[in-house]
N, C-alpha and C positions, 0 to 999 in steps of 0.2 A: 614499669620497672624503675626503682629508685637509682639515683646516681650513687655509685658505690666504688669501692676499690676492686681490684682484679679478683679478689677471692669470692665475691658474691656468686657469680655464675658457677664456679667450681663447686662451691658448697651446695648450691641448689641442685645441681645435677647429681651429686652424690646422695643428697637427701631423697631425691626421686627414685633412686635405685635401691634404696634400703627396704627390707621387709618390715611390715608395720602391723602392730595391734591397733585396737580401736582408738586408744588415746593418742597413739603416734600418728595415725591417719588424721585425727582431729587437729593436733597441734601443727602438723605440716600443712594442712589445708588452711588453717588460720594464718599461718605465715604467708601463704599465697594471697589470702584476702588482704592482709595488712600491707603487702607489697604491691597490691593492685594488679597482680598477675591473674587476670580473670580467666584466661584460657585454661591454665593449669588448675585453677580453683574449680572450674566446671567439671573437669575430668575427675578430680578427687571427690567432689561432692556427689557426682553420679555413682561412683563406686561405693561410697558410703551408703547411698540409698538402696542400691541393688543388693547390698549385704545387710539390710535392715532385718533384725530379728522379728519374729511374729508379734512380740509384745511392744515393738516400737523402737528398740535401741538400734542406733545407726552403727554401721561399720562392724557388725558382729561377725566374729569367726567361730563362736562357740558351737553353734548347731552343726557345723560341718567339719570342724577340726578336732572334735572330741574334747574341747576345752570349755571352761566356764565363760559366760559372758559377764563382764563386770557390770555393776550397777551404774556408777557415776561416769566412768570413763567415756562411754559412747557419746555422752552429751557434748563433748569437746568438738564434735563434728557439726553441731547445730547451727552455729553462726554461718559457716560456709554454705550449708544447705539453704539457709534463708537468703543468703546473698545470691546463690544460684537462681533462686526464684525471682529475685529482683532483676537479674540480668536477662533471664529468658522468658519470664512470665509463665513458665510451665508448671501446671498444677502438680506434676510429679514430685517436685521439690517441696512445695508448701504442704502437701498432704503428708509427706514423710516427716517433716518437722512437727506438724500437728500431732501425728501419731506418737512421736517420741515425747512430746510435751505431755500428752495424756498419760503416758507411762509414769513420768516423774510426778505429776500432780496426783494421780489416782492409784497407782499400783506399786511403785517402788517401795522396797522394804525400808522401814523407818525405826528409829529408836523410840523409847517411850516419851521423849520430848519432841517427837515429830521431825527429827533430823534425818535426812535421807542417808542411808548407809552407803558405804563405798562399794561393797560387793556382797555376794551371798555365800561365799565360801570362806573357810578358815585356812590360812597358810601354815599354821603351827598347831600342834597338838595342844588342846586345852584352851584355845582361843575360840570365842564364838564368832559368828558371821556378822554380829551386830556392832560393826566398827565404823568409826568416822576417821577419815584421813585428811591431811592437809591438802593433798592433791585435788580434792573435790572443789576447793575454792576456785581453782582454775577450770576444771573439767565441766562442772555443773552450773555454778552460780551465774556466769555470764549468759549462758543459754536461757536460763529462766528469765533473766532480766530482759534479754533481747526479744523474747516472745510476749512481753508485757506483764509478766508475772513478777513485778518488782517486789511486792510484799513477800511472796514466797522466797525470792532471791535473798531478801534481807534477813528473813527468818533463818535460812540455811547458813549464810555467811556469818551472821552474828553468833549462832550456835557453834559453828566450827571454830571460830576465833576464840570463843570463850572456853570451850572444853579442851582445846589443844594448847592453850597458852601456858607457858611455864610459870606464869604468875599464880596459877592454882596450886603450885607446890612450893616447898620451902628450899628448892634446890638453888637456882640462880636468880630467878625473878627478873629476867631480862625483857620479857614481853615477846620473846621469840616463840615459835610453835614447835611442840613435839610432833612426831610424825603420825602416830596412830593411837586412838583411844577406843577401848572396848566398853560400849555403853551398857551392855548386858551384865558384864562382870565388874563394872565400875573401876577399871584399871587401865593403865597405859600398856598397850601391846608393844609399842616401840617408843620408849621414853627417851628419845634422842632428838637433839636439835639438828635434824637432817637439813643440810644446806639447800638441797634441791626442793624439799618440801616447803621451806620458807620462800624459795624462789617462785614456786607455783602460786603461793598465796599472793606475792607481790604482783605477779602478772595478772592474776584474777581480779585483784583490787583495781588495777589500772584499767582493765577492760570494763569492769563494773562502773567506774567513775565516768568513762567515756560514754557508755550506754545511757547512763542517767542524764548526762549533759548538763546544761545550765538551767534547764527548765525547772528542776526540783533542787533549788539551792541548798535547802536544809539537809536533805539526804546526801547530796554531793559532798558537802562540807564534812559530814559525819565520816564518810569513807575516805576522803582525803586525809583527815586526821589519823585514821587507822593505818593508812598506807605510809604516812610519814613516820609514825611511831615504829612500824615494822622495819622500814628502811634504816631509821636511826639505830635501832637495836642491832640490826645485822651489820651495819658498817663498822661497829666496834670490833668485829671479828675478821675484817678484811686483812689478808696477808700482805706482806711487802710486795709480793708478785702481782697483786691486784686480784688474785683468786681467793677462794674460801676453802677451808678444810671441809671434807665431805660431811663430817660431824663438826658443827661450827666450833664447839668448845673442846674438841679433842685434837690436839696438834699432832697426834700420832697417825691420824687418818690422812689420806692423800689429798692434795690440792686439786680442786674440781673447777672446771671452767663453765659447766652448764649453769650452775647456780650463780656464778659471777655474771654471766651474760644475762640471766634473768634479772638480777639486781640492777645492772646497767641499763637494760631495756626499760625497766620500770622508771628509772630516773629520766632517761631521754624522753619517754612518753609523757611523764609528768611535766617536764619543761615545755614540751611541745603543746601540751593541753592547757598549760598555764596554771598548774597547781603546785609546781615545785620551783624553788628559787635556783636560777642558773648558777650563780656564783658559789652557792653553798654545796651543790650536789654534782655539778658537771665534772669536776676533777676526779671524783670517785668513779664515775662511769668511764671517763677517758682512760683512766688507769687500766680498767678491765679491757676496754677496746684495744688498746695497744698490746696488752698481754696476749690476747687470743689470736691475733694475726699470726703469731709465730707457731700456733698449734694447728694451723690449717695445712694439711699435707698437699703434695702435688696433685693427688687424686681428689682433693676437695674434702676429704674426710677429716673431721676435727678429732684429734687425740687429746688425752688428758681430761676426759669427762667421765662422769658416773655412767657405768657401762650397762647397756641393755643386754639381756632382758631382765636381769635380777637386781640391778642397781645397787650392788654392794661392793663392787671393785672398780678400778679405773679401766677405761676402754673407750668405746664409741657408742653413739646412739643417734637415732633419727631425730629425737627431740632436741639434741644439741645442735644438729644441723638447722632445724627450724628456728630455734631461738637465735642463732647467729644471723639468720635472715631478718628476723624482727629487730635485732640490734642494729643492723645496717639501715633498715628502714627508718627507725625512729631517731637514730643519730642524724640521718640525712635531713630530717624535718626540723632539726634544731640548728642547722648551719646554713 
């Protein structure tokens, strides 16, 4: 467990008490992985495996709860399950990770350009299920890379960053990411610069850079440059409070702490991993860190974040709790 302020344990306990979908189980387990909380990681990885869908997706609720099983979100559990195998040597975990990998490599729905879709259902009338989301950069790409499928991981992230970039339109041209693109209908389903979506992309890039390591310098530099460009584009929209508006370029939307914590965590991780300059970026992250301490309630629940389960209003979420833990972990590694 990292050296932290008094909020760490309160936030962790509240996170563990929250009900979770597949991506939330994944990001919470990943937080435990990054914090070195192996006992909790094992418990969460175990549940992800016993709830694996027949086709391989981890932490699935769809078959039993009458809901759909997302395509990309379950992959967020993959690194924790791989880590559980490293800790225990139990084939139970590695077999589950391999089964999930086989789904993504061979069976997951894809666009005509071979980009893996985010899910198989449409949430709005008139939209196809052939959609790519910014969220997949975090949920899916690091798992592919962690299993050795670096070429596939690069193909997916390069496609997501390309199709979702606002540089493809004549609107702002910031290099930030729109949230959802419909590849079948060749249009944006959600042509909004969602702060949390850009945050997912930053955290996904940071994880990918770490997985690549220094062994493949050319590929590492490529994604370091992409992460810096996204950080620099996002920092232009940081509010005086240190947070970001839920829609980055819409000052009428609420100020959100989840995206700010993602932004700051990426910065601290970049400094710790040696690919970000401390003097240039740390003040931006420290501003976020100071701001979010006041949002942690006595019960450990963080208020003032994009709200689960629909993520369109202000409220609370398991992913906000998890990202706070990551924030503490990576800040601690830079001090």
